[in-house]
C-alpha positions in Angstrom: 60.4 -11.1 -19.2 57.8 -12.3 -16.6 54.3 -10.9 -17.1 51.7 -11.0 -14.3 48.1 -11.2 -15.4 45.7 -9.7 -13.0 44.7 -6.6 -11.2 46.6 -4.6 -8.7 45.2 -3.6 -5.3 44.8 0.0 -6.5 42.8 -1.0 -9.5 40.5 -3.2 -7.4 40.0 -0.3 -4.9 39.1 2.1 -7.7 36.5 -0.3 -9.1 35.0 -0.8 -5.7 34.8 3.0 -5.1 33.1 3.5 -8.5 30.6 0.7 -7.8 29.9 2.3 -4.4 29.3 5.7 -5.9 27.0 4.2 -8.5 25.0 2.3 -5.8 24.6 5.5 -3.8 23.1 7.3 -6.8 20.8 4.4 -7.9 19.6 3.1 -4.5 17.6 6.2 -3.4 15.7 6.3 -6.7 14.9 2.5 -6.5 13.6 2.8 -3.0 11.6 5.9 -3.9 9.9 3.8 -6.6 9.1 1.1 -4.2 7.2 3.5 -1.9 5.3 4.8 -5.0 4.4 1.2 -5.9 3.1 0.5 -2.3 0.9 3.6 -2.5 -0.5 2.4 -5.8 -1.3 -1.0 -4.3 -3.1 0.6 -1.4 -5.2 2.7 -3.8 -6.0 -0.3 -6.0 -7.2 -2.3 -3.0 -9.3 0.6 -1.7 -10.9 0.9 -5.2 -11.8 -2.8 -5.0 -13.4 -2.1 -1.5 -15.3 0.8 -3.0 -16.9 -1.5 -5.6 -17.8 -4.1 -2.9 -19.2 -1.4 -0.6 -21.4 0.0 -3.4 -22.7 -3.5 -4.2 -23.4 -4.1 -0.5 -25.3 -0.8 -0.3 -27.4 -1.8 -3.3 -28.4 -5.0 -1.7 -28.9 -3.9 1.9 -29.7 -0.2 1.6 -26.9 1.1 3.8 -23.2 0.9 3.9 -21.7 -1.7 6.3 -20.4 -0.7 9.7 -17.1 -2.6 9.1 -15.2 -4.0 6.1 -15.6 -7.5 7.6 -19.3 -7.3 6.8 -18.3 -7.5 3.1 -17.2 -11.1 3.7 -19.8 -12.4 6.2 -23.0 -11.1 7.8 -26.3 -12.3 9.1 -28.2 -9.2 7.9 -31.4 -9.9 5.9 -30.9 -9.4 2.1 -27.2 -9.9 2.4 -26.1 -11.5 -0.8 -22.3 -11.8 -0.3 -19.6 -12.3 0.1 -18.8 -9.1 -1.8 -15.0 -9.8 -1.8 -13.5 -13.0 -3.1 -10.9 -13.2 -0.2 -10.5 -12.0 3.3 -9.9 -8.3 3.8 -6.2 -7.7 3.1 -3.9 -5.6 5.2 -2.4 -2.5 3.5 1.0 -2.9 1.8 2.8 -2.1 5.1 0.9 -4.8 7.1 -1.6 -2.5 8.8 -5.4 -2.8 8.7 -7.3 -0.2 6.5 -9.2 2.4 8.4 -12.9 2.4 7.6 -15.5 4.6 9.3 -19.1 5.3 8.6 -20.3 8.0 8.3 -17.4 9.7 6.7 -16.3 13.3 6.8 -18.2 16.2 5.1 -21.4 14.3 4.6 -19.8 11.3 2.8 -21.3 7.9 3.6 -17.9 6.5 4.6 -14.2 7.2 4.9 -11.5 4.7 3.9 -7.8 5.2 4.4 -4.4 3.8 5.1 -2.0 5.4 7.6 1.0 4.7 5.3 4.3 3.1 6.2 4.4 4.2 9.8 0.8 3.1 10.6 0.2 6.4 12.4 -2.0 9.3 11.5 -0.3 12.1 9.6 3.2 11.9 8.2 5.1 12.8 5.0 6.5 10.9 2.1 5.9 7.1 2.6 4.4 7.8 6.0 1.7 10.1 4.5 -1.9 8.9 5.0 -3.6 7.6 1.8 -7.3 8.7 1.8 -9.7 7.1 -0.7 -11.9 9.7 -2.2 
């Protein structure tokens, strides 16, 4: 009696289909978590900016007109740099938006436009506003 060890074509196709189904269930959850992580990174970076901005205000008396002033400036009483490295881009490679004065009487507004780099949007394209 001759025994063949191995898999038939049908068995291989069934395994491939099962792996494809599993991947289609797991991949969306994985990529959703990736978007959540990027939003967390953006918020963490903006929190670091907030600390640097508050220190700048204590030294100078006003908030800077741009985030770059946290790294270098020729303003009297400037005691920086207030950030250890250059201003990073947001997790999607876009610059953070910083305006002074901010909305509703706030001294400044800081935000990221999200994955698409455009105002507005939903899901990963939603704007992230630091409050």
